[in-house]
Every structure is written in structure tokens, then in C-alpha cells.
SETORMI-467418 format. One record per residue (C-alpha): residue number from 1; x, y, z. Coordinates in nm, 2 decimals. Layout:
N
+-----+--------+--------+--------+
|  nr |     xx |     yy |     zz |
+-----+--------+--------+--------+
| NUM |      X |      Y |      Z |
...
+-----+--------+--------+--------+
//
This chain:
442
+-----+--------+--------+--------+
|  nr |     xx |     yy |     zz |
+-----+--------+--------+--------+
|   1 |  17.29 |  -0.31 |   7.80 |
|   2 |  16.95 |  -0.42 |   7.94 |
|   3 |  16.69 |  -0.46 |   7.67 |
|   4 |  16.40 |  -0.21 |   7.68 |
|   5 |  16.08 |  -0.36 |   7.82 |
|   6 |  15.81 |  -0.45 |   7.56 |
|   7 |  15.56 |  -0.19 |   7.68 |
|   8 |  15.82 |   0.08 |   7.65 |
|   9 |  15.91 |  -0.03 |   7.30 |
|  10 |  15.54 |  -0.02 |   7.21 |
|  11 |  15.50 |   0.32 |   7.36 |
|  12 |  15.80 |   0.46 |   7.17 |
|  13 |  15.66 |   0.31 |   6.85 |
|  14 |  15.33 |   0.49 |   6.92 |
|  15 |  15.49 |   0.83 |   6.99 |
|  16 |  15.72 |   0.79 |   6.69 |
|  17 |  15.42 |   0.72 |   6.47 |
|  18 |  15.24 |   1.03 |   6.58 |
|  19 |  15.54 |   1.25 |   6.54 |
|  20 |  15.63 |   1.11 |   6.20 |
|  21 |  15.27 |   1.16 |   6.07 |
|  22 |  15.25 |   1.52 |   6.21 |
|  23 |  15.57 |   1.60 |   6.02 |
|  24 |  15.45 |   1.45 |   5.70 |
|  25 |  15.12 |   1.63 |   5.71 |
|  26 |  15.31 |   1.95 |   5.64 |
|  27 |  15.38 |   1.82 |   5.29 |
|  28 |  15.12 |   1.78 |   5.02 |
|  29 |  15.23 |   1.43 |   4.95 |
|  30 |  15.26 |   1.33 |   5.32 |
|  31 |  14.92 |   1.19 |   5.39 |
|  32 |  14.91 |   0.99 |   5.07 |
|  33 |  15.26 |   0.85 |   5.14 |
|  34 |  15.15 |   0.73 |   5.49 |
|  35 |  14.83 |   0.58 |   5.35 |
|  36 |  15.01 |   0.39 |   5.07 |
|  37 |  15.34 |   0.30 |   5.23 |
|  38 |  15.30 |   0.30 |   5.61 |
|  39 |  14.94 |   0.20 |   5.69 |
|  40 |  14.96 |  -0.14 |   5.52 |
|  41 |  15.23 |  -0.25 |   5.77 |
|  42 |  14.99 |  -0.17 |   6.05 |
|  43 |  14.71 |  -0.36 |   5.88 |
|  44 |  14.95 |  -0.66 |   5.84 |
|  45 |  15.03 |  -0.65 |   6.21 |
|  46 |  14.66 |  -0.65 |   6.31 |
|  47 |  14.58 |  -0.93 |   6.06 |
|  48 |  14.87 |  -1.14 |   6.20 |
|  49 |  14.71 |  -1.11 |   6.55 |
|  50 |  14.36 |  -1.18 |   6.42 |
|  51 |  14.51 |  -1.48 |   6.23 |
|  52 |  14.58 |  -1.67 |   6.55 |
|  53 |  14.28 |  -1.55 |   6.75 |
|  54 |  14.05 |  -1.84 |   6.65 |
|  55 |  14.33 |  -2.11 |   6.68 |
|  56 |  14.42 |  -1.96 |   7.02 |
|  57 |  14.07 |  -1.98 |   7.15 |
|  58 |  14.02 |  -2.33 |   7.02 |
|  59 |  14.35 |  -2.46 |   7.16 |
|  60 |  14.34 |  -2.28 |   7.50 |
|  61 |  13.98 |  -2.34 |   7.58 |
|  62 |  13.98 |  -2.71 |   7.48 |
|  63 |  14.31 |  -2.75 |   7.68 |
|  64 |  14.19 |  -2.56 |   7.98 |
|  65 |  13.85 |  -2.73 |   8.01 |
|  66 |  13.99 |  -3.08 |   7.95 |
|  67 |  14.26 |  -3.01 |   8.22 |
|  68 |  13.98 |  -2.95 |   8.47 |
|  69 |  13.89 |  -3.33 |   8.46 |
|  70 |  13.57 |  -3.25 |   8.65 |
|  71 |  13.25 |  -3.09 |   8.53 |
|  72 |  13.19 |  -2.94 |   8.87 |
|  73 |  13.51 |  -2.73 |   8.84 |
|  74 |  13.39 |  -2.60 |   8.51 |
|  75 |  13.05 |  -2.49 |   8.64 |
|  76 |  13.21 |  -2.33 |   8.95 |
|  77 |  13.46 |  -2.13 |   8.75 |
|  78 |  13.21 |  -2.05 |   8.48 |
|  79 |  12.95 |  -1.91 |   8.72 |
|  80 |  13.20 |  -1.69 |   8.89 |
|  81 |  13.34 |  -1.57 |   8.56 |
|  82 |  13.01 |  -1.47 |   8.41 |
|  83 |  12.88 |  -1.31 |   8.74 |
|  84 |  13.19 |  -1.10 |   8.78 |
|  85 |  13.18 |  -0.98 |   8.42 |
|  86 |  12.82 |  -0.88 |   8.45 |
|  87 |  12.88 |  -0.69 |   8.78 |
|  88 |  13.17 |  -0.50 |   8.64 |
|  89 |  12.97 |  -0.41 |   8.33 |
|  90 |  12.68 |  -0.27 |   8.54 |
|  91 |  12.94 |  -0.06 |   8.74 |
|  92 |  13.08 |   0.07 |   8.41 |
|  93 |  12.74 |   0.18 |   8.27 |
|  94 |  12.65 |   0.34 |   8.60 |
|  95 |  12.97 |   0.54 |   8.61 |
|  96 |  12.91 |   0.66 |   8.25 |
|  97 |  12.55 |   0.77 |   8.33 |
|  98 |  12.65 |   0.96 |   8.64 |
|  99 |  12.93 |   1.15 |   8.46 |
| 100 |  12.73 |   1.24 |   8.15 |
| 101 |  12.45 |   1.37 |   8.37 |
| 102 |  12.68 |   1.58 |   8.59 |
| 103 |  12.90 |   1.72 |   8.31 |
| 104 |  12.63 |   1.75 |   8.05 |
| 105 |  12.85 |   1.76 |   7.74 |
| 106 |  12.57 |   1.75 |   7.49 |
| 107 |  12.45 |   2.10 |   7.60 |
| 108 |  12.77 |   2.25 |   7.47 |
| 109 |  12.70 |   2.16 |   7.10 |
| 110 |  12.55 |   2.44 |   6.89 |
| 111 |  12.28 |   2.38 |   6.63 |
| 112 |  12.52 |   2.47 |   6.34 |
| 113 |  12.79 |   2.22 |   6.47 |
| 114 |  12.52 |   1.95 |   6.51 |
| 115 |  12.40 |   2.00 |   6.15 |
| 116 |  12.76 |   1.99 |   6.02 |
| 117 |  12.84 |   1.67 |   6.19 |
| 118 |  12.52 |   1.50 |   6.08 |
| 119 |  12.59 |   1.61 |   5.72 |
| 120 |  12.94 |   1.48 |   5.73 |
| 121 |  12.87 |   1.14 |   5.88 |
| 122 |  12.51 |   1.05 |   5.80 |
| 123 |  12.63 |   0.80 |   5.54 |
| 124 |  12.83 |   0.60 |   5.80 |
| 125 |  12.54 |   0.64 |   6.05 |
| 126 |  12.29 |   0.49 |   5.80 |
| 127 |  12.51 |   0.18 |   5.75 |
| 128 |  12.52 |   0.12 |   6.13 |
| 129 |  12.15 |   0.18 |   6.16 |
| 130 |  12.08 |  -0.07 |   5.89 |
| 131 |  12.29 |  -0.33 |   6.06 |
| 132 |  12.12 |  -0.26 |   6.39 |
| 133 |  11.77 |  -0.29 |   6.23 |
| 134 |  11.86 |  -0.65 |   6.12 |
| 135 |  11.94 |  -0.73 |   6.49 |
| 136 |  11.62 |  -0.57 |   6.61 |
| 137 |  11.41 |  -0.76 |   6.36 |
| 138 |  11.54 |  -1.09 |   6.48 |
| 139 |  11.34 |  -1.30 |   6.73 |
| 140 |  11.39 |  -1.29 |   7.11 |
| 141 |  11.59 |  -1.62 |   7.10 |
| 142 |  11.79 |  -1.53 |   6.79 |
| 143 |  12.11 |  -1.47 |   7.00 |
| 144 |  12.07 |  -1.82 |   7.15 |
| 145 |  12.01 |  -1.97 |   6.81 |
| 146 |  12.32 |  -1.80 |   6.67 |
| 147 |  12.53 |  -1.93 |   6.95 |
| 148 |  12.53 |  -2.29 |   6.81 |
| 149 |  12.70 |  -2.30 |   6.47 |
| 150 |  12.58 |  -2.53 |   6.20 |
| 151 |  12.94 |  -2.57 |   6.07 |
| 152 |  13.24 |  -2.51 |   6.30 |
| 153 |  13.47 |  -2.45 |   6.00 |
| 154 |  13.24 |  -2.18 |   5.87 |
| 155 |  13.22 |  -2.02 |   6.22 |
| 156 |  13.60 |  -2.03 |   6.26 |
| 157 |  13.64 |  -1.85 |   5.92 |
| 158 |  13.51 |  -1.52 |   6.07 |
| 159 |  13.64 |  -1.35 |   6.38 |
| 160 |  13.30 |  -1.20 |   6.43 |
| 161 |  13.17 |  -1.55 |   6.52 |
| 162 |  13.39 |  -1.58 |   6.84 |
| 163 |  13.09 |  -1.69 |   7.05 |
| 164 |  13.02 |  -1.98 |   6.82 |
| 165 |  13.39 |  -2.09 |   6.83 |
| 166 |  13.38 |  -2.06 |   7.21 |
| 167 |  13.07 |  -2.27 |   7.23 |
| 168 |  13.23 |  -2.54 |   7.02 |
| 169 |  13.55 |  -2.53 |   7.22 |
| 170 |  13.36 |  -2.57 |   7.55 |
| 171 |  13.14 |  -2.84 |   7.41 |
| 172 |  13.45 |  -3.03 |   7.28 |
| 173 |  13.63 |  -2.98 |   7.60 |
| 174 |  13.34 |  -3.13 |   7.80 |
| 175 |  13.34 |  -3.43 |   7.57 |
| 176 |  13.71 |  -3.49 |   7.64 |
| 177 |  13.63 |  -3.48 |   8.02 |
| 178 |  13.35 |  -3.73 |   7.99 |
| 179 |  13.54 |  -4.00 |   7.79 |
| 180 |  13.80 |  -4.23 |   7.94 |
| 181 |  14.13 |  -4.06 |   8.02 |
| 182 |  14.33 |  -4.30 |   7.81 |
| 183 |  14.11 |  -4.25 |   7.51 |
| 184 |  14.12 |  -3.87 |   7.55 |
| 185 |  14.50 |  -3.86 |   7.59 |
| 186 |  14.60 |  -3.85 |   7.22 |
| 187 |  14.36 |  -3.56 |   7.15 |
| 188 |  14.47 |  -3.38 |   7.47 |
| 189 |  14.84 |  -3.42 |   7.37 |
| 190 |  14.76 |  -3.27 |   7.02 |
| 191 |  14.59 |  -2.96 |   7.17 |
| 192 |  14.86 |  -2.92 |   7.43 |
| 193 |  15.12 |  -2.91 |   7.15 |
| 194 |  14.90 |  -2.70 |   6.93 |
| 195 |  14.86 |  -2.45 |   7.21 |
| 196 |  15.24 |  -2.43 |   7.26 |
| 197 |  15.29 |  -2.36 |   6.88 |
| 198 |  15.03 |  -2.08 |   6.89 |
| 199 |  15.20 |  -1.92 |   7.20 |
| 200 |  15.54 |  -1.93 |   7.01 |
| 201 |  15.37 |  -1.76 |   6.71 |
| 202 |  15.25 |  -1.49 |   6.95 |
| 203 |  15.61 |  -1.43 |   7.06 |
| 204 |  15.72 |  -1.40 |   6.70 |
| 205 |  15.44 |  -1.15 |   6.62 |
| 206 |  15.51 |  -0.94 |   6.92 |
| 207 |  15.87 |  -0.88 |   6.81 |
| 208 |  15.71 |  -0.66 |   6.54 |
| 209 |  15.47 |  -0.49 |   6.78 |
| 210 |  15.66 |  -0.15 |   6.80 |
| 211 |  15.67 |  -0.13 |   6.42 |
| 212 |  15.30 |  -0.23 |   6.39 |
| 213 |  15.18 |   0.03 |   6.63 |
| 214 |  15.40 |   0.29 |   6.46 |
| 215 |  15.22 |   0.23 |   6.13 |
| 216 |  14.88 |   0.23 |   6.30 |
| 217 |  14.92 |   0.55 |   6.48 |
| 218 |  15.08 |   0.73 |   6.18 |
| 219 |  14.78 |   0.63 |   5.97 |
| 220 |  14.53 |   0.74 |   6.24 |
| 221 |  14.68 |   1.09 |   6.26 |
| 222 |  14.67 |   1.16 |   5.89 |
| 223 |  14.31 |   1.02 |   5.85 |
| 224 |  14.16 |   1.21 |   6.15 |
| 225 |  13.88 |   1.46 |   6.10 |
| 226 |  13.95 |   1.83 |   6.13 |
| 227 |  14.03 |   1.99 |   6.46 |
| 228 |  13.71 |   2.19 |   6.45 |
| 229 |  13.50 |   1.88 |   6.48 |
| 230 |  13.72 |   1.75 |   6.77 |
| 231 |  13.68 |   2.09 |   6.94 |
| 232 |  13.30 |   2.07 |   6.92 |
| 233 |  13.30 |   1.72 |   7.08 |
| 234 |  13.58 |   1.78 |   7.33 |
| 235 |  13.35 |   1.77 |   7.64 |
| 236 |  13.19 |   1.45 |   7.52 |
| 237 |  13.53 |   1.29 |   7.46 |
| 238 |  13.65 |   1.42 |   7.80 |
| 239 |  13.35 |   1.27 |   7.98 |
| 240 |  13.41 |   0.93 |   7.82 |
| 241 |  13.78 |   0.94 |   7.90 |
| 242 |  13.72 |   1.03 |   8.27 |
| 243 |  13.47 |   0.74 |   8.29 |
| 244 |  13.72 |   0.50 |   8.14 |
| 245 |  14.00 |   0.62 |   8.37 |
| 246 |  13.77 |   0.57 |   8.67 |
| 247 |  13.68 |   0.22 |   8.55 |
| 248 |  14.05 |   0.13 |   8.54 |
| 249 |  14.07 |   0.26 |   8.90 |
| 250 |  13.78 |   0.03 |   8.99 |
| 251 |  13.97 |  -0.27 |   8.84 |
| 252 |  14.29 |  -0.18 |   9.04 |
| 253 |  14.08 |  -0.15 |   9.36 |
| 254 |  13.90 |  -0.48 |   9.30 |
| 255 |  14.23 |  -0.66 |   9.23 |
| 256 |  14.38 |  -0.51 |   9.54 |
| 257 |  14.09 |  -0.61 |   9.76 |
| 258 |  14.03 |  -0.96 |   9.63 |
| 259 |  14.39 |  -1.07 |   9.56 |
| 260 |  14.60 |  -0.85 |   9.78 |
| 261 |  14.82 |  -0.75 |   9.49 |
| 262 |  14.94 |  -0.39 |   9.48 |
| 263 |  14.82 |  -0.16 |   9.21 |
| 264 |  15.17 |  -0.14 |   9.06 |
| 265 |  15.18 |  -0.52 |   9.02 |
| 266 |  14.86 |  -0.52 |   8.82 |
| 267 |  14.94 |  -0.21 |   8.61 |
| 268 |  15.29 |  -0.32 |   8.53 |
| 269 |  15.18 |  -0.66 |   8.44 |
| 270 |  14.90 |  -0.56 |   8.20 |
| 271 |  15.07 |  -0.25 |   8.05 |
| 272 |  15.19 |  -0.41 |   7.72 |
| 273 |  14.84 |  -0.56 |   7.65 |
| 274 |  14.68 |  -0.22 |   7.73 |
| 275 |  14.91 |  -0.04 |   7.48 |
| 276 |  14.84 |  -0.31 |   7.22 |
| 277 |  14.47 |  -0.28 |   7.28 |
| 278 |  14.50 |   0.10 |   7.24 |
| 279 |  14.68 |   0.06 |   6.91 |
| 280 |  14.46 |  -0.21 |   6.75 |
| 281 |  14.11 |  -0.13 |   6.90 |
| 282 |  14.05 |  -0.50 |   6.91 |
| 283 |  14.01 |  -0.72 |   7.22 |
| 284 |  14.04 |  -1.03 |   7.00 |
| 285 |  14.36 |  -0.91 |   6.84 |
| 286 |  14.51 |  -0.83 |   7.19 |
| 287 |  14.39 |  -1.16 |   7.34 |
| 288 |  14.72 |  -1.35 |   7.28 |
| 289 |  14.92 |  -1.09 |   7.46 |
| 290 |  14.67 |  -1.05 |   7.74 |
| 291 |  14.69 |  -1.43 |   7.81 |
| 292 |  15.07 |  -1.42 |   7.81 |
| 293 |  15.09 |  -1.13 |   8.05 |
| 294 |  14.83 |  -1.26 |   8.29 |
| 295 |  14.97 |  -1.61 |   8.30 |
| 296 |  15.35 |  -1.55 |   8.30 |
| 297 |  15.37 |  -1.21 |   8.46 |
| 298 |  15.09 |  -1.22 |   8.71 |
| 299 |  15.10 |  -1.58 |   8.81 |
| 300 |  14.75 |  -1.69 |   8.70 |
| 301 |  14.72 |  -2.06 |   8.62 |
| 302 |  14.67 |  -2.17 |   8.26 |
| 303 |  14.34 |  -2.33 |   8.35 |
| 304 |  14.20 |  -1.99 |   8.44 |
| 305 |  14.36 |  -1.78 |   8.16 |
| 306 |  14.25 |  -2.03 |   7.90 |
| 307 |  13.89 |  -2.02 |   8.01 |
| 308 |  13.83 |  -1.67 |   8.15 |
| 309 |  14.02 |  -1.45 |   7.90 |
| 310 |  13.88 |  -1.59 |   7.57 |
| 311 |  13.53 |  -1.55 |   7.71 |
| 312 |  13.61 |  -1.21 |   7.84 |
| 313 |  13.74 |  -1.09 |   7.50 |
| 314 |  13.40 |  -1.18 |   7.36 |
| 315 |  13.14 |  -1.08 |   7.62 |
| 316 |  13.32 |  -0.85 |   7.86 |
| 317 |  13.30 |  -0.50 |   7.71 |
| 318 |  13.30 |  -0.27 |   8.01 |
| 319 |  13.46 |   0.02 |   7.82 |
| 320 |  13.21 |  -0.03 |   7.53 |
| 321 |  12.91 |  -0.03 |   7.77 |
| 322 |  13.03 |   0.28 |   7.95 |
| 323 |  13.08 |   0.46 |   7.62 |
| 324 |  12.73 |   0.36 |   7.50 |
| 325 |  12.57 |   0.50 |   7.82 |
| 326 |  12.76 |   0.83 |   7.78 |
| 327 |  12.70 |   0.85 |   7.40 |
| 328 |  12.32 |   0.78 |   7.44 |
| 329 |  12.27 |   1.06 |   7.70 |
| 330 |  12.50 |   1.29 |   7.51 |
| 331 |  12.30 |   1.25 |   7.19 |
| 332 |  11.98 |   1.31 |   7.38 |
| 333 |  12.12 |   1.63 |   7.54 |
| 334 |  12.24 |   1.75 |   7.19 |
| 335 |  11.88 |   1.71 |   7.07 |
| 336 |  11.74 |   1.88 |   7.37 |
| 337 |  11.58 |   1.57 |   7.52 |
| 338 |  11.55 |   1.51 |   7.90 |
| 339 |  11.57 |   1.14 |   7.98 |
| 340 |  11.38 |   1.01 |   8.28 |
| 341 |  11.53 |   0.80 |   8.55 |
| 342 |  11.34 |   0.49 |   8.42 |
| 343 |  11.47 |   0.55 |   8.07 |
| 344 |  11.83 |   0.57 |   8.20 |
| 345 |  11.78 |   0.25 |   8.41 |
| 346 |  11.67 |   0.09 |   8.08 |
| 347 |  12.00 |   0.22 |   7.93 |
| 348 |  12.19 |   0.03 |   8.20 |
| 349 |  12.01 |  -0.30 |   8.12 |
| 350 |  12.03 |  -0.25 |   7.74 |
| 351 |  12.40 |  -0.14 |   7.74 |
| 352 |  12.49 |  -0.43 |   7.95 |
| 353 |  12.33 |  -0.68 |   7.72 |
| 354 |  12.45 |  -0.50 |   7.41 |
| 355 |  12.81 |  -0.50 |   7.53 |
| 356 |  12.79 |  -0.88 |   7.57 |
| 357 |  12.68 |  -0.90 |   7.20 |
| 358 |  12.95 |  -0.67 |   7.07 |
| 359 |  13.21 |  -0.85 |   6.86 |
| 360 |  13.57 |  -0.81 |   6.98 |
| 361 |  13.67 |  -0.61 |   6.67 |
| 362 |  13.71 |  -0.24 |   6.60 |
| 363 |  13.39 |  -0.04 |   6.58 |
| 364 |  13.14 |  -0.31 |   6.67 |
| 365 |  13.02 |  -0.11 |   6.97 |
| 366 |  12.88 |   0.15 |   6.73 |
| 367 |  12.63 |  -0.10 |   6.59 |
| 368 |  12.52 |  -0.20 |   6.94 |
| 369 |  12.48 |   0.17 |   7.03 |
| 370 |  12.19 |   0.20 |   6.78 |
| 371 |  12.00 |  -0.06 |   6.98 |
| 372 |  12.07 |   0.13 |   7.30 |
| 373 |  11.94 |   0.45 |   7.14 |
| 374 |  11.63 |   0.29 |   7.01 |
| 375 |  11.54 |   0.14 |   7.35 |
| 376 |  11.57 |   0.49 |   7.50 |
| 377 |  11.37 |   0.66 |   7.23 |
| 378 |  11.67 |   0.87 |   7.11 |
| 379 |  11.69 |   0.95 |   6.73 |
| 380 |  11.93 |   0.70 |   6.58 |
| 381 |  12.05 |   0.97 |   6.33 |
| 382 |  12.22 |   1.13 |   6.63 |
| 383 |  12.48 |   0.86 |   6.59 |
| 384 |  12.64 |   1.08 |   6.33 |
| 385 |  12.72 |   1.33 |   6.61 |
| 386 |  12.99 |   1.11 |   6.76 |
| 387 |  13.16 |   0.96 |   6.45 |
| 388 |  13.43 |   1.23 |   6.45 |
| 389 |  13.59 |   1.12 |   6.77 |
| 390 |  13.48 |   0.75 |   6.77 |
| 391 |  13.81 |   0.61 |   6.65 |
| 392 |  14.03 |   0.75 |   6.93 |
| 393 |  13.77 |   0.67 |   7.19 |
| 394 |  13.74 |   0.32 |   7.05 |
| 395 |  14.11 |   0.28 |   7.12 |
| 396 |  14.06 |   0.39 |   7.48 |
| 397 |  13.76 |   0.18 |   7.55 |
| 398 |  13.93 |  -0.13 |   7.41 |
| 399 |  14.21 |  -0.07 |   7.66 |
| 400 |  13.95 |  -0.07 |   7.94 |
| 401 |  13.79 |  -0.39 |   7.80 |
| 402 |  14.13 |  -0.57 |   7.80 |
| 403 |  14.21 |  -0.44 |   8.15 |
| 404 |  13.88 |  -0.57 |   8.28 |
| 405 |  13.94 |  -0.91 |   8.13 |
| 406 |  14.28 |  -0.93 |   8.31 |
| 407 |  14.13 |  -0.81 |   8.64 |
| 408 |  13.85 |  -1.06 |   8.64 |
| 409 |  14.09 |  -1.34 |   8.56 |
| 410 |  14.30 |  -1.25 |   8.87 |
| 411 |  13.99 |  -1.24 |   9.09 |
| 412 |  13.85 |  -1.57 |   8.96 |
| 413 |  14.20 |  -1.73 |   8.99 |
| 414 |  14.22 |  -1.62 |   9.35 |
| 415 |  13.87 |  -1.75 |   9.43 |
| 416 |  13.96 |  -2.10 |   9.31 |
| 417 |  14.31 |  -2.09 |   9.45 |
| 418 |  14.49 |  -2.09 |   9.11 |
| 419 |  14.73 |  -1.81 |   9.16 |
| 420 |  15.11 |  -1.84 |   9.21 |
| 421 |  15.42 |  -1.62 |   9.18 |
| 422 |  15.48 |  -1.45 |   8.84 |
| 423 |  15.70 |  -1.62 |   8.59 |
| 424 |  15.61 |  -1.96 |   8.71 |
| 425 |  15.50 |  -2.15 |   8.40 |
| 426 |  15.48 |  -2.49 |   8.56 |
| 427 |  15.29 |  -2.53 |   8.89 |
| 428 |  15.37 |  -2.78 |   9.16 |
| 429 |  15.23 |  -2.86 |   9.51 |
| 430 |  15.41 |  -2.56 |   9.66 |
| 431 |  15.19 |  -2.32 |   9.47 |
| 432 |  14.89 |  -2.55 |   9.43 |
| 433 |  14.82 |  -2.69 |   9.77 |
| 434 |  14.46 |  -2.78 |   9.75 |
| 435 |  14.47 |  -3.08 |   9.53 |
| 436 |  14.10 |  -3.16 |   9.58 |
| 437 |  13.99 |  -2.84 |   9.42 |
| 438 |  14.26 |  -2.79 |   9.15 |
| 439 |  14.42 |  -2.98 |   8.87 |
| 440 |  14.73 |  -3.18 |   8.93 |
| 441 |  15.02 |  -3.06 |   8.72 |
| 442 |  15.21 |  -3.32 |   8.52 |
+-----+--------+--------+--------+
//
């Protein structure tokens, strides 16, 4: 009997988790049972993925950059990667603004519902506002200063410091390129082997994915706010979901135009990573699977996946930026504010920059949203309005973030002639014809 594909296993685990939780909510002891005996397994699964996120970025980036053997290749790929990420983010924010202005979900919220939501979530909102105030009080070059860690081991101890880890990995990889090849060989061999070990660990962890997402979805169902709150915010959630669906359509179209691959090829290839992103709400936790799917199932060369995807998991937050645009205008509408075209153009710029600063972990976009609200002159307390549905929407926007990372990696790979047939792990001249512009495979 043919083994069920991974994405179907994950999907079954998600459905089973929801059904299991819905059944147990009919018993008084059900929610407590799920929280005490089911949820911990979901947390263990996420922790296992996060455990290898930093080692994976270090190993894959250092290996990928050192394999380039030429600084010019690094700058060429780097420019195309960053430029493409910025363009897709601007597209995402623009889609969000158009939808929220056309649908106008904030106008459907009554005064009583607004007051109930603010009362329920103002504690959570104040925490996010305090975190955002620290960011606003920082100097204009604080982000640049934070990019360079004073201690790589300290930076690697926290998944929130992914940009610092990426900076060190790129810096280290450049150093390997610049020293004599014979001197660099032992270090390269170490990271090559280290990378293979991490990839094998990913395979082992993914064997438990269906059970991990079962536990995560079961916990989410029993901990969700009341249906009354969801009903009050249904139009807002629907607006975000329509925008996210349109953004996935944009990715499919871009991949089709720039690489010639059919939509089914892209969707089938990235589906397991999308489902995992939906379950974990973390681009960083999903990164190992995203790399495996793009490389082994879509034919993108390791040099591209090891460079483009770790950077994308950190700075490419298209789903987050789209959500921030919709949320900002939604809150303004709920408070009866009319935003000018200039203010909304400012939201595009701020949301784009804020999405780049969002950590690749659950809920980070909420902190960045405060900065977007402040820039547009929207009361930050309005953040409390959207807490009720933030968790499920966070799952959806993370799915879009991961899909965007994969789409950009395919486009960049095609532009530098580093794409081959799926399931080809080792490249040769047949699939890598332009030896001058690409790295020779050993």
C-alpha cells in the first residue's frame, strides 16, 4: 500500500485535532485535559523545530556562501533576493489597503462590541504597546547597530536574533571565500557534514509532524475566544483572508511567469511547508521543511536555498505586512477615522519596513503593528480590537510568508540559472550548463 504523502498526513492531523477538541469541549473536564495532556506535545514539536533553526541557518548559509567561491556571485544573488522581497512586500501591503477600503470591515463594529473587546484585551495590548515604545525610542540607526552582535553565542541563544545570526553566517562565509581554498577546506568539510546532520534531524522531526499539529490545533480550539467576539470581527478576518489568498495567487502567477512552472507544480511542492506554517505560526520553525521542499521537490540548487530562504524567513513577511495594513485601516474605521491617501501611502512604507523587522516567531507582527498605527496617527489602544482573531489569522499570514519565501527562491534560482529537475540532489553539467556563472559540483 502506498504511503500517504506528508501534507495529507499533516492535514489529517489538523482535522483530527479540531474534531477531538470540539468533542472534548462538551465535557467540563475536556478543556483542562487538552491543556494539560495534549498541548505539551504540540509545544514539544514546535520547540524541536526551533531547536534546529539557528544551527540550520549557520550551516546552510556558511555552506551556501562558501560554495559560491566568488564575491560577485554573492552580491548578484543578494541584490536580486532583497529587491524581489521588497517588491512582493509592497504588493502585499497595497492589496491589503485596497481590500480594507473597499470592504470597510471596521464600519460594522458597534460601540458596545468595541468597548467589550478593548476591556477584554487591553492588558495584552498594553504589553505590545510597551514593547513598541522601546523600539520607537531607539535611534534611527539602532536597527543597523543591532544587526552586528557583540557575541555570536549570545545571539545564537535566542531565535529572536535571527538577523544577527545571519549577519555572522554571511560574514563567516565571505571569510571562507577570501582565504586560500586548501586552508578553507577543513572548515568547509565540517559545515558540509554539519549541514547534512541537521537535514537528517529535520527528517526525524517531520516523522512526528502529524501528531504535533494534532496537539497544536486541539489546544487552539479549546483556548479560542467566544464565538460572539469572532462574529463581531468576521468582516475584518474575511478581508485579511481574501488578501492573503490573493497574495498566494500573486506568487503562483510570478512563479509561472518567471520560471515557466505550472501552478500545480508550485502548490504541490510547497503544500507540506504551508500546512506546517499554518500549524506553528512560525516562519523560523517551518524553515527546515521549506528548504527541503524547495530544494528536493522543486529542483532549486542548494546554493540558492541556503542563501535565499534563511534570509526570507527573517525579513520577508508579506502576509504580516498585508495584515498590518488591513488592521491599521480597520482600527481607524472602527474609531470613525478617515485616513487620507498620504497617510495610507505612509502605511505602505511603514508596514514594509516593519515587516522586515518582524521576528520569524508567533505574534511578532503584533508588536510591529503598533509602530504602523503610531505612524498613521491611529490610537494604539485599538490594537485590543483585533486580539480575538489574531491567533488564527497569524497562522494564515505565516502560511503566506512561507509561500512567498519559496516563490522568491524559485525566481532567484531561475534568474541565476540554478534550477534543475525535482528530486535531483546532486547537480551535474547536464542541469548546470553555465559553468562560468555557477558553482561546479563536486
